[in-house]
N, C-alpha and C positions, 0 to 999 in steps of 0.2 A: 920142238914145236916150230911151226912156220915163223918166219921173221915178223910178220904182222901180228901174230898171236903173242910172240915174245914181247914186242914193243907195247902191245896193249897191256899185257901183264905188268910190265915195268911201270907204265903210266898209272895203272890201278894201284899198284903198290905205293907209288909216290903220293897219289891223291889221298889214299887211305891213311897213310902215315901223317900227312899234313892235318887231316881232319881229327885224327886221334890226339895229336899233340895240341891242337887248338881246343879240343873239348876236355882233355884230361890233364894237360900240362905234363910235368916231369913224371907223373905216375904212368904215362904211356910209353916211356922210353924203352923199357925191356921188350914190350910187345912190338913196338915200332921196329926195333932191330931184327926181331924174328920175322916180321913181315918182309922187310927188305931182303932177308936171306932165304925166303921161301923158294923152293926148287920145283914145286909142282902146283898145278891148279888146286888139287885136293888139299895140300898143305896150306896154301894161301887162303882157301875158303874157310878152313878150320880156324885159322888165325883171325880172319875177318869176323867170324861168328863170335870168337872170344872177345874181340874188340866191341862188338855189338852188345854183348852182355855187360862189359865193363861200363860202357856209356849208359846203358839202361840203369844200372845200379847206382851210378854216380850223378848222372845228369837227368834221368827221367825217361819215360816212355816216348815222349814226343821227339826228343833229340835222337834217341835210339832208332825210332822208326825212320827218321830222315837218313840216318847212316845205312840202315838196312835197305831202304829204297834205292840208295845210290850204289851200294857195293854188293848186295846180296840178292837183289830182285831178279837177276838173270835166270834163275831156275825155278821161280815161283809162278807158275801159271798153268 
């Protein structure tokens, strides 16, 4: 990918990991590691969707919607 796209992807990864750890604590550790290692946009998106489901199940729909708006909203319109 272009340098700007790669930098954006790394920033998204860092921010998503931070939110997941804040919301789920140690239970997010395995998913956070896989997000940090994601090699493609498709892989990252699938992991972010998994994170969304975990947040929804453990923290509720409102918190999950905020996560989705921040990290998954780019393709919904």
